[in-house]
VOTORFI-207505 format. One record per residue (C-alpha): y, z, x. Coordinates in Angstrom, 2 decimals, always signed. Layout:
// VOTORFI-207505
Y | Z | X
...
This chain:
// VOTORFI-207505
+81.74 | +87.66 | +47.40
+78.11 | +87.18 | +48.36
+76.45 | +90.44 | +49.29
+74.82 | +88.84 | +52.33
+78.03 | +87.37 | +53.78
+80.26 | +89.44 | +56.03
+83.78 | +90.27 | +54.90
+86.54 | +87.97 | +56.15
+87.95 | +88.67 | +59.67
+85.06 | +91.04 | +60.34
+83.84 | +90.44 | +63.89
+80.72 | +92.55 | +63.51
+77.59 | +90.56 | +64.43
+75.20 | +89.27 | +61.84
+72.11 | +91.47 | +61.37
+69.85 | +88.78 | +62.79
+72.17 | +87.71 | +65.63
+70.28 | +89.79 | +68.20
+67.28 | +87.52 | +67.60
+69.25 | +84.47 | +68.69
+68.55 | +82.80 | +72.00
+70.94 | +83.08 | +74.94
+71.92 | +79.42 | +74.53
+72.88 | +79.97 | +70.90
+75.00 | +83.01 | +71.71
+76.72 | +81.10 | +74.52
+77.38 | +78.19 | +72.13
+78.96 | +80.57 | +69.59
+81.10 | +82.11 | +72.34
+82.28 | +78.68 | +73.48
+83.05 | +77.65 | +69.88
+85.03 | +80.85 | +69.32
+87.00 | +80.27 | +72.55
+87.82 | +76.70 | +71.47
+89.44 | +78.12 | +68.33
+91.78 | +80.45 | +70.23
+95.45 | +79.73 | +70.66
+95.21 | +79.31 | +74.41
+92.13 | +77.08 | +74.78
+92.06 | +75.37 | +71.37
+95.59 | +73.95 | +71.57
+95.13 | +72.88 | +75.20
+91.83 | +71.11 | +74.55
+93.16 | +69.49 | +71.35
+96.27 | +68.11 | +73.01
+94.19 | +66.89 | +75.97
+91.73 | +65.01 | +73.71
+94.58 | +63.45 | +71.67
+96.25 | +62.28 | +74.87
+92.97 | +60.74 | +76.05
+92.55 | +58.89 | +72.73
+96.08 | +57.50 | +72.93
+95.50 | +56.31 | +76.48
+92.15 | +54.75 | +75.46
+93.63 | +52.88 | +72.50
+96.62 | +51.54 | +74.34
+98.06 | +48.45 | +72.58
+94.72 | +47.39 | +71.06
+94.98 | +47.50 | +67.25
+91.23 | +47.99 | +66.66
+91.07 | +50.81 | +69.16
+94.24 | +52.17 | +67.61
+92.51 | +52.43 | +64.21
+89.52 | +54.23 | +65.67
+91.84 | +56.41 | +67.74
+93.81 | +57.43 | +64.64
+90.60 | +58.34 | +62.77
+89.25 | +60.31 | +65.72
+92.63 | +62.01 | +66.23
+92.58 | +63.11 | +62.59
+89.09 | +64.55 | +63.04
+90.12 | +66.32 | +66.25
+93.15 | +67.86 | +64.55
+90.89 | +68.95 | +61.70
+88.40 | +70.56 | +64.07
+91.07 | +72.38 | +66.12
+93.30 | +73.23 | +63.15
+92.31 | +76.95 | +63.25
+93.75 | +77.26 | +66.75
+97.21 | +76.18 | +65.49
+97.21 | +78.77 | +62.72
+99.33 | +81.90 | +62.98
+96.16 | +83.91 | +62.46
+94.41 | +82.22 | +65.37
+92.73 | +84.69 | +67.69
+93.52 | +85.00 | +71.37
+91.06 | +84.82 | +74.28
+91.18 | +88.62 | +74.90
+90.49 | +89.23 | +71.20
+87.44 | +86.96 | +71.23
+86.13 | +88.49 | +74.45
+86.75 | +91.94 | +72.97
+84.12 | +91.31 | +70.30
+81.01 | +93.26 | +71.48
+78.49 | +90.44 | +71.13
+80.79 | +87.89 | +72.79
+81.59 | +90.37 | +75.58
+77.89 | +90.93 | +76.29
+77.28 | +87.18 | +76.23
+80.14 | +86.50 | +78.65
+79.06 | +89.32 | +80.98
+75.49 | +88.03 | +81.00
+76.71 | +84.53 | +81.86
+78.86 | +85.61 | +84.83
+76.02 | +85.76 | +87.42
+74.73 | +82.35 | +86.33
+78.29 | +81.00 | +86.49
+78.72 | +82.41 | +89.99
+75.41 | +80.91 | +91.11
+76.44 | +77.60 | +89.61
+79.72 | +77.62 | +91.49
+77.94 | +78.47 | +94.75
+75.33 | +75.74 | +94.27
+78.01 | +73.26 | +93.29
+79.78 | +74.09 | +96.52
+76.52 | +73.54 | +98.39
+76.06 | +70.16 | +96.74
+79.61 | +69.11 | +97.57
+79.32 | +70.33 | +101.15
+75.97 | +68.64 | +101.82
+76.86 | +65.44 | +99.97
+80.08 | +65.09 | +101.96
+77.97 | +65.14 | +105.15
+75.32 | +62.76 | +103.81
+72.54 | +65.34 | +103.54
+69.53 | +64.43 | +101.42
+68.62 | +68.06 | +100.85
+69.19 | +68.76 | +97.17
+70.79 | +72.00 | +96.16
+68.23 | +72.58 | +93.42
+68.63 | +73.78 | +89.90
+69.76 | +77.17 | +88.76
+66.87 | +79.60 | +88.74
+68.24 | +81.94 | +86.10
+68.80 | +84.85 | +88.44
+70.52 | +87.88 | +87.01
+72.52 | +88.50 | +90.22
+74.51 | +86.38 | +92.60
+72.50 | +84.37 | +95.11
+73.96 | +85.90 | +98.27
+71.64 | +83.86 | +100.46
+73.08 | +80.65 | +99.03
+76.59 | +82.05 | +99.47
+75.84 | +82.78 | +103.14
+74.49 | +79.26 | +103.57
+77.64 | +77.80 | +102.00
+79.79 | +79.88 | +104.33
+77.76 | +78.70 | +107.31
+78.19 | +75.06 | +106.25
+81.96 | +75.51 | +105.91
+82.18 | +77.17 | +109.31
+80.05 | +74.42 | +110.84
+82.45 | +71.80 | +109.48
+85.41 | +73.73 | +110.88
+83.72 | +74.03 | +114.27
+82.99 | +70.30 | +114.34
+86.67 | +69.56 | +113.71
+87.92 | +72.20 | +116.13
+90.00 | +70.83 | +118.96
+90.72 | +67.50 | +117.29
+94.20 | +66.15 | +116.69
+93.66 | +66.18 | +112.92
+92.68 | +69.84 | +112.96
+95.70 | +70.80 | +115.08
+98.07 | +68.71 | +112.95
+96.68 | +70.19 | +109.74
+97.08 | +73.71 | +111.06
+100.66 | +73.02 | +112.15
+101.49 | +71.44 | +108.80
+100.02 | +74.43 | +106.93
+102.02 | +76.88 | +109.03
+105.16 | +74.77 | +108.63
+104.74 | +74.64 | +104.84
+104.27 | +78.41 | +104.63
+107.29 | +79.17 | +106.81
+109.50 | +76.58 | +105.09
+108.68 | +77.59 | +101.52
+108.25 | +81.33 | +101.93
+111.47 | +83.22 | +101.25
+111.58 | +85.91 | +103.91
+114.74 | +87.29 | +102.35
+112.80 | +88.08 | +99.19
+110.13 | +89.76 | +101.31
+112.79 | +91.88 | +103.00
+114.36 | +92.78 | +99.65
+110.96 | +93.63 | +98.17
+110.06 | +95.81 | +101.16
+113.41 | +97.61 | +100.93
+112.88 | +98.19 | +97.24
+109.38 | +99.51 | +97.84
+110.64 | +101.79 | +100.58
+113.41 | +103.11 | +98.35
+111.03 | +103.75 | +95.46
+108.09 | +104.98 | +97.53
+109.07 | +108.61 | +97.07
+109.43 | +108.25 | +93.30
+106.14 | +106.36 | +93.03
+104.32 | +108.96 | +95.12
+105.82 | +111.77 | +93.03
+104.85 | +110.00 | +89.81
+101.28 | +109.33 | +90.98
+100.80 | +112.91 | +92.14
+102.36 | +114.31 | +88.96
+99.97 | +112.31 | +86.80
+97.02 | +112.95 | +89.10
+97.47 | +116.71 | +89.22
+97.33 | +116.88 | +85.45
+93.60 | +116.65 | +86.04
+92.88 | +119.05 | +88.93
+89.13 | +118.45 | +88.69
+89.63 | +114.74 | +89.31
+91.89 | +115.49 | +92.26
+89.27 | +117.78 | +93.78
+86.62 | +115.11 | +93.25
+88.90 | +112.58 | +94.93
+89.35 | +114.90 | +97.90
+85.59 | +115.35 | +98.00
+85.25 | +111.65 | +98.73
+86.59 | +112.21 | +102.27
+83.63 | +114.26 | +103.56
+81.26 | +111.81 | +101.89
+83.02 | +108.93 | +103.61
+82.87 | +110.69 | +106.97
+79.18 | +111.47 | +106.48
+78.48 | +107.88 | +105.50
+80.34 | +106.57 | +108.57
+78.55 | +109.00 | +110.91
+75.12 | +108.24 | +109.48
+75.80 | +104.52 | +109.57
+76.92 | +104.80 | +113.20
+73.76 | +106.76 | +114.04
+71.56 | +104.11 | +112.48
+73.55 | +101.45 | +114.33
+73.13 | +103.11 | +117.73
+69.44 | +103.98 | +117.28
+68.11 | +100.40 | +117.71
+70.57 | +99.83 | +120.57
+69.25 | +102.87 | +122.43
+65.71 | +101.55 | +122.00
+66.59 | +98.61 | +124.25
+65.98 | +98.66 | +127.99
+68.83 | +100.13 | +130.08
+69.28 | +96.98 | +132.16
+69.51 | +94.85 | +129.01
+72.16 | +97.12 | +127.44
+74.16 | +97.18 | +130.67
+73.88 | +93.39 | +130.99
+75.17 | +92.89 | +127.44
+78.12 | +95.24 | +127.92
+79.02 | +93.77 | +131.30
+78.80 | +90.27 | +129.84
+81.25 | +91.27 | +127.13
+83.51 | +92.78 | +129.79
+83.39 | +89.60 | +131.87
+84.41 | +87.53 | +128.85
+87.74 | +89.36 | +128.60
+90.50 | +87.17 | +130.02
+92.10 | +89.29 | +132.74
+94.89 | +86.77 | +133.30
+95.81 | +86.90 | +129.62
+95.93 | +90.70 | +129.78
+98.18 | +90.47 | +132.84
+100.51 | +88.05 | +131.07
+100.64 | +90.40 | +128.11
+101.65 | +93.24 | +130.44
+104.33 | +91.03 | +132.01
+105.78 | +90.04 | +128.66
+105.77 | +93.66 | +127.52
+107.54 | +94.78 | +130.69
+110.10 | +92.01 | +130.33
+110.70 | +93.06 | +126.73
+111.27 | +96.66 | +127.78
+113.60 | +95.53 | +130.55
+115.67 | +93.49 | +128.14
+115.82 | +96.35 | +125.67
+116.97 | +98.69 | +128.44
+119.58 | +96.21 | +129.67
+120.75 | +95.36 | +126.15
+121.19 | +98.96 | +125.06
+123.41 | +99.52 | +128.10
+125.49 | +96.43 | +127.32
+126.04 | +97.22 | +123.63
+126.85 | +100.88 | +124.31
+130.20 | +102.25 | +125.30
+131.23 | +102.41 | +128.93
+129.04 | +104.96 | +130.67
+127.23 | +105.81 | +127.42
+124.08 | +103.71 | +126.79
+123.25 | +103.16 | +123.14
+119.58 | +104.14 | +123.17
+120.11 | +107.82 | +124.06
+122.79 | +108.05 | +121.35
+120.57 | +106.65 | +118.59
+117.48 | +108.52 | +119.79
+119.46 | +111.75 | +119.99
+120.85 | +111.24 | +116.49
+117.33 | +110.64 | +115.17
+116.02 | +113.71 | +116.97
+118.83 | +115.85 | +115.58
+118.07 | +114.65 | +112.06
+114.41 | +115.58 | +112.49
+115.13 | +118.98 | +114.04
+117.61 | +119.87 | +111.32
+114.86 | +119.64 | +108.71
+111.97 | +121.26 | +110.61
+111.14 | +124.83 | +109.61
+110.87 | +126.42 | +113.06
+109.80 | +129.79 | +111.67
+106.83 | +128.09 | +110.04
+106.22 | +126.05 | +113.19
+106.07 | +129.15 | +115.41
+103.87 | +130.98 | +112.91
+101.51 | +128.02 | +112.78
+101.48 | +127.86 | +116.58
+100.35 | +131.49 | +116.69
+97.67 | +130.86 | +114.07
+96.41 | +127.85 | +115.99
+96.25 | +129.98 | +119.13
+94.12 | +132.55 | +117.31
+91.88 | +129.79 | +115.98
+91.52 | +128.29 | +119.44
+90.60 | +131.73 | +120.82
+88.01 | +132.23 | +118.07
+86.49 | +128.83 | +118.78
+86.36 | +129.64 | +122.51
+84.60 | +132.93 | +121.78
+82.10 | +131.13 | +119.57
+81.50 | +128.54 | +122.27
+81.01 | +131.17 | +124.96
+78.61 | +133.05 | +122.70
+76.62 | +129.86 | +122.26
+76.65 | +129.12 | +126.00
+75.05 | +132.50 | +126.76
+71.78 | +131.06 | +125.44
+72.16 | +127.86 | +127.49
+72.39 | +128.64 | +131.22
+72.79 | +124.97 | +132.15
+76.12 | +124.88 | +130.31
+77.27 | +128.03 | +132.08
+76.36 | +126.51 | +135.45
+78.34 | +123.40 | +134.60
+81.33 | +125.51 | +133.54
+81.16 | +127.41 | +136.84
+80.94 | +124.25 | +138.92
+83.49 | +122.19 | +136.98
+86.65 | +123.57 | +138.72
+85.15 | +122.91 | +142.16
+84.20 | +119.37 | +141.17
+87.71 | +118.76 | +139.83
+89.27 | +120.04 | +143.06
+86.86 | +117.93 | +145.11
+87.78 | +114.84 | +143.11
+91.49 | +115.60 | +143.55
+91.00 | +115.98 | +147.32
+89.12 | +112.67 | +147.48
+91.91 | +110.95 | +145.58
+94.49 | +112.43 | +147.95
+92.49 | +111.21 | +150.95
+92.23 | +107.72 | +149.43
+95.99 | +107.64 | +148.84
+96.68 | +108.72 | +152.40
+94.27 | +106.09 | +153.73
+96.02 | +103.45 | +151.66
+99.42 | +104.52 | +153.02
+98.26 | +104.51 | +156.64
+96.43 | +101.19 | +156.33
+99.30 | +99.44 | +154.55
+102.51 | +100.73 | +156.15
+103.55 | +101.34 | +159.74
+105.28 | +104.50 | +160.93
+108.78 | +103.11 | +160.41
+108.06 | +102.03 | +156.85
+106.45 | +105.37 | +156.02
+109.40 | +107.32 | +157.42
+111.95 | +105.08 | +155.70
+110.19 | +105.30 | +152.35
+109.92 | +109.08 | +152.54
+113.55 | +109.39 | +153.59
+114.65 | +107.17 | +150.70
+112.55 | +109.16 | +148.26
+113.83 | +112.50 | +149.55
+117.42 | +111.27 | +149.40
+116.96 | +110.93 | +145.65
+116.51 | +114.70 | +145.48
+119.77 | +116.47 | +144.88
+119.75 | +119.55 | +147.12
+122.68 | +121.11 | +145.30
+121.00 | +120.76 | +141.93
+117.78 | +122.22 | +143.35
+119.70 | +125.17 | +144.78
+121.56 | +125.59 | +141.50
+118.24 | +125.76 | +139.64
+117.00 | +128.42 | +142.05
+120.29 | +130.36 | +141.78
+120.14 | +130.38 | +137.99
+116.51 | +131.49 | +138.03
+117.40 | +134.38 | +140.36
+120.42 | +135.27 | +138.22
+118.26 | +135.28 | +135.11
+115.75 | +137.56 | +136.83
+118.52 | +139.92 | +137.93
+119.98 | +140.14 | +134.45
+116.59 | +140.84 | +132.91
+115.95 | +143.48 | +135.57
+119.35 | +145.11 | +134.90
+118.63 | +145.27 | +131.17
+115.06 | +146.52 | +131.64
+114.68 | +147.88 | +135.19
+111.08 | +148.92 | +134.76
+109.69 | +145.78 | +133.19
+108.49 | +144.17 | +136.43
+107.60 | +147.50 | +138.06
+105.53 | +148.52 | +135.03
+103.75 | +145.18 | +135.03
+102.71 | +145.45 | +138.68
+101.87 | +149.12 | +138.18
+99.56 | +148.34 | +135.25
+97.88 | +145.60 | +137.25
+97.44 | +147.88 | +140.26
+96.08 | +150.73 | +138.19
+93.67 | +148.38 | +136.43
+92.22 | +147.02 | +139.68
+88.97 | +148.45 | +141.00
+89.99 | +149.96 | +144.35
+86.54 | +149.72 | +145.86
+86.04 | +146.06 | +144.82
+89.56 | +145.14 | +145.95
+89.04 | +146.82 | +149.33
+85.70 | +145.13 | +149.86
+87.05 | +141.72 | +148.85
+90.14 | +141.98 | +151.11
+88.07 | +143.19 | +154.08
+85.62 | +140.35 | +153.72
+88.36 | +137.82 | +153.13
+90.35 | +138.97 | +156.13
+87.25 | +139.05 | +158.32
+86.17 | +135.58 | +157.27
+89.67 | +134.14 | +157.63
+90.11 | +135.71 | +161.09
+86.72 | +134.41 | +162.24
+87.46 | +130.93 | +160.93
+91.03 | +130.75 | +162.30
+90.38 | +132.49 | +165.64
+89.90 | +129.17 | +167.50
+93.27 | +128.03 | +166.15
+95.08 | +131.25 | +167.05
+96.46 | +129.90 | +170.38
+97.84 | +126.97 | +168.45
+99.10 | +128.67 | +165.29
+100.43 | +132.05 | +166.44
+102.92 | +131.04 | +169.17
+105.14 | +128.86 | +166.99
+104.85 | +131.25 | +164.04
+105.75 | +134.30 | +166.14
+108.53 | +132.44 | +167.91
+110.00 | +131.36 | +164.59
+109.72 | +134.94 | +163.31
+111.45 | +136.29 | +166.41
+114.29 | +133.80 | +166.07
+114.74 | +134.72 | +162.44
+114.75 | +138.45 | +163.24
+117.31 | +137.97 | +166.00
+119.60 | +135.94 | +163.76
+119.20 | +138.49 | +160.97
+119.99 | +141.38 | +163.30
+123.09 | +139.58 | +164.50
+124.37 | +139.01 | +161.00
+123.21 | +142.24 | +159.33
+122.38 | +145.73 | +160.54
+119.78 | +146.14 | +157.85
+117.28 | +144.17 | +159.90
+117.23 | +146.73 | +162.72
+116.86 | +149.57 | +160.26
+113.96 | +147.79 | +158.56
+112.25 | +147.11 | +161.91
+112.67 | +150.76 | +162.90
+111.07 | +151.88 | +159.64
+108.24 | +149.42 | +160.25
+107.71 | +150.80 | +163.79
+107.62 | +154.34 | +162.50
+105.14 | +153.37 | +159.83
+102.93 | +151.63 | +162.39
+103.30 | +154.35 | +165.05
+103.98 | +157.59 | +163.15
+102.72 | +159.97 | +165.92
+105.06 | +158.66 | +168.64
+108.57 | +159.97 | +168.97
+111.44 | +157.63 | +168.56
+113.04 | +156.99 | +171.94
């Protein structure tokens, strides 16, 4: 064997191959691909078929075709050998791999420019697409131009009968040929094996804890990237004039089809109504189906939940919320404007609630007459079950009594601790001022408020005295407490 020739089946490059031009390396790559089993046999059979079609019944052409066919078989004979390489094997050779990788951007640019030529030629444009400029990256500007041309063609055809018919035919072909049963079976199989797949992925992933930690570290980076991108997106918007920003947003709002939204709401309500009616019809008599299935689902969920862990977590979240509140209050101490807003917020909320109540009352008075208002209120109140309300009160009182019997001092101790913790001086001052202010404010209404209140109180005392002697005893104790220095008659 010659010392300068490489050993057989050795794919290592020649020493001087790096000095070859790009065209030569691409030619060698193409020649190697034509000798593979996949491409060589396909190209050979294609050329032989073309020669047979060219010769036809002509004897002269048949002779030339036979000679050329013999030469073609001779050229592509390596691809029919058992030792013929495959396309992955050829591309796996380092020099061929580098050549193919280097040719990919040029190939992509060629495809894009070919698409431009086809698009412009189809519309009779004289603007030439130009030759490839040997760029080492994809020409994204040309790709954007191609996309714009395609969209322009679609827009020109939009609304035509051909465009509508083509869309319908495409949808019909997809629906007719797509096997939805296979999709359902595949989705069921994926759902059944999702747990095993997740367990397998996590088992393999956690063999490399460092990689898992790095993967988790992608989340903060993604959040930071999204936040920074959003900041840079809002910065130029906030540099615009306020009226221009408002005009743009209001224009977008006006373009929303309110009627379409209303129809969507109607269809959704009708769907819910049919579901509600259907679940009553398919259920047993007096037992709708939806509560049964929802209750069964809820029971299945509750049976698995670890309530001890849930309650512990709830307590921990409460502690965390308290710590965050303390941190926030500590921060607000250095920002008086935030403290002022916190002080005024409850009053503003109450004021807004009062305004809403006034608006509702105005709407009722302006829309309905007295008879309609009374009838509506009567109908609404009739829906309240007085017996059930009384039963709820009775059970609450019974529960309180049982707790008091088990722990008689629990309520007394609570009120006692509250009373002992109150500042007597501050409480006295606050009650005096409150009583004085309330009396001064309500004094003009006293002739109106006191007579009916006192008359109702007198009637209640009389009825109580008639039915129970405890009322008289209580009134006597009250009189003695109010007039301790006077003798009882």
